VEXFIGU-96525 format. One record per residue: residue number from 0; residue in one letter; z, y, x of N, C-alpha, C in turn. Coordinates in steps of 0.001 Angstrom, whole numbers, plus 500000, padded with zeros to 6 digits. Last residue first. Layout:
{NUM,"A",{Z,Y,X},{Z,Y,X},{Z,Y,X}}
...
***
This chain:
{74,"S",{459744,550821,477746},{460000,552255,477955},{459025,552897,478876}}
{73,"G",{459248,548136,477657},{458646,548954,476619},{458852,550457,476821}}
{72,"A",{460821,547100,479631},{459355,547035,479816},{458654,547922,478811}}
{71,"D",{463342,547412,478511},{462998,548180,479709},{461494,548212,479937}}
{70,"Q",{463150,545565,476412},{463369,546987,476107},{462970,547867,477301}}
{69,"R",{462865,543200,477859},{461799,543627,476942},{461925,545107,476613}}
{68,"D",{465336,543143,479204},{464091,543229,479971},{462929,543708,479090}}
{67,"I",{467024,542854,477005},{467129,544054,477826},{465857,544239,478646}}
{66,"Q",{466201,540304,476180},{466039,541444,475278},{466111,542759,476060}}
{65,"A",{467012,538810,478367},{465585,538864,478040},{465304,540048,477119}}
{64,"L",{469787,539138,478152},{469076,539673,479315},{467576,539782,479057}}
{63,"A",{470231,537783,475739},{470569,539204,475846},{469837,539839,477027}}
{62,"E",{469428,535197,476457},{468713,535905,475397},{468976,537407,475470}}
{61,"Q",{471375,534616,478402},{469954,534641,478769},{469139,535412,477738}}
{60,"L",{473656,534667,476774},{473511,535655,477856},{472053,535751,478311}}
{59,"R",{473142,532477,475123},{473263,533812,474528},{473103,534901,475585}}
{58,"Q",{473175,530422,477048},{471954,530691,476283},{471997,532094,475684}}
{57,"H",{475847,530552,477886},{474757,530785,478836},{473464,531141,478117}}
{56,"I",{477133,529832,475531},{477361,531161,476107},{476229,531513,477057}}
{55,"G",{476182,527193,475288},{475911,528177,474250},{476085,529605,474751}}
{54,"D",{477249,526042,477626},{475793,526083,477419},{475417,527129,476375}}
{53,"Y",{479994,526293,477085},{479401,527010,478218},{477886,527120,478064}}
{52,"L",{480118,524530,474889},{480489,525933,474730},{479872,526768,475847}}
{51,"D",{479368,522139,476099},{478554,522683,475010},{478853,524160,474787}}
{50,"P",{481488,521808,477989},{480096,521995,478429},{479196,522581,477343}}
{49,"H",{483804,521548,476229},{483595,522736,477062},{482153,522891,477543}}
{48,"T",{484352,519210,474946},{483426,520124,474269},{483133,521375,475101}}
{47,"G",{486215,517907,476494},{484893,517304,476361},{483878,518209,475678}}
{46,"T",{488571,519356,476079},{487824,519522,477321},{486408,518970,477217}}
{45,"P",{488857,520769,472810},{489024,519629,473729},{488111,519803,474945}}
{44,"R",{489827,524208,472392},{488834,523139,472285},{489168,521982,473218}}
{43,"E",{491567,526233,472894},{491745,525487,471644},{490811,524295,471526}}
{42,"P",{490733,527391,475316},{492035,526710,475236},{492220,525868,473976}}
{41,"L",{488024,528416,474617},{488267,527299,475527},{489636,526641,475358}}
{40,"E",{487641,530693,473153},{487741,529437,472415},{488151,528266,473304}}
{39,"R",{487151,532792,474825},{488502,532681,474272},{488708,531366,473532}}
{38,"L",{484468,532791,475251},{485309,532131,476253},{486741,531954,475759}}
{37,"R",{483346,534425,473367},{483454,532993,473032},{484290,532227,474053}}
{36,"E",{483043,536826,474616},{484193,536659,473721},{484406,535187,473368}}
{35,"L",{480570,536631,475784},{481753,536460,476620},{483018,536260,475789}}
{34,"A",{478968,537189,473527},{478855,535900,474223},{480109,535635,475049}}
{33,"A",{479768,539802,472929},{479963,538742,471936},{479891,537361,472590}}
{32,"D",{478921,541156,475246},{480346,541097,474915},{480644,539986,473909}}
{31,"V",{476163,540834,474953},{476840,540239,476110},{478326,540101,475813}}
{30,"D",{475739,542309,472613},{475363,540885,472661},{476049,540169,473817}}
{29,"P",{476725,544964,473270},{477328,544137,472208},{476985,542657,472283}}
{28,"H",{477581,546230,476277},{476415,545659,475602},{476936,544677,474551}}
{27,"G",{479899,546857,477463},{479211,547936,476775},{477954,547469,476071}}
{26,"T",{481481,544980,478566},{480308,545383,479343},{479611,546596,478733}}
{25,"P",{484943,544371,478884},{483821,544839,478058},{482677,545339,478943}}
{24,"E",{486098,541463,480467},{485929,542910,480578},{484766,543333,479693}}
{23,"P",{487965,538917,478878},{486671,539393,479376},{486625,540918,479399}}
{22,"E",{491059,537829,480044},{490410,538698,479061},{489063,539152,479611}}
{21,"P",{491194,534469,481303},{491347,535919,481440},{490553,536675,480379}}
{20,"V",{492832,531843,479786},{491502,532371,480067},{491651,533884,480177}}
{19,"L",{495552,530089,481180},{495053,531127,480301},{493682,531600,480744}}
{18,"A",{495589,526567,481530},{495601,527885,482150},{495003,528897,481176}}
{17,"F",{497059,524067,480654},{496193,524944,479876},{496297,526346,480450}}
{16,"P",{498502,522823,482748},{497594,522043,481899},{496626,522910,481100}}
{15,"E",{498454,524229,485997},{498965,524315,484633},{497992,523569,483725}}
{14,"P",{498261,521940,488772},{497760,523062,487970},{498390,523049,486588}}
{13,"R",{500813,521240,491117},{500030,520772,489968},{499527,521978,489182}}
{12,"P",{500895,521167,494657},{501180,521853,493394},{500272,521333,492290}}
{11,"A",{501884,518235,496446},{500821,519165,496063},{501176,519854,494753}}
{10,"G",{503690,516283,497041},{504068,517652,497345},{503036,518681,496928}}
{9,"A",{502333,513976,496309},{503598,514271,495642},{504001,515721,495878}}
{8,"T",{500179,513739,497994},{499933,514230,496651},{501219,514578,495921}}
{7,"E",{501493,512792,500351},{500701,514020,500370},{500507,514577,498968}}
{6,"V",{502621,510401,499522},{503503,511481,499937},{502753,512798,499906}}
{5,"A",{500373,508869,499063},{501240,509179,497934},{502177,510329,498271}}
{4,"G",{499338,508547,501622},{498588,509332,500644},{499449,509738,499466}}
{3,"E",{501369,506858,502668},{501112,508160,503278},{500360,509071,502303}}
{2,"T",{501322,504440,501442},{502373,505369,501029},{502149,506751,501607}}
{1,"D",{499234,502224,500541},{499114,503446,501324},{500156,504453,500844}}
{0,"M",{500000,498827,500838},{500000,500000,500000},{500000,501234,500881}}
***
């Protein structure tokens, strides 16, 4: 039995089980702020659903950036 490895992990700090999600900083862009606001859902959701939430946020941010690019191209 490897007792040396067990000693190393016994002294390691353990992360908090549900670390608080930091407050998103407002960006001033409503679509971006709405996407980032969804991060608040993480603590209430099972870990297995986090990838879907992140994917949805990523998609919304991509759409917001594409809209900004279209607006800039039209000016």
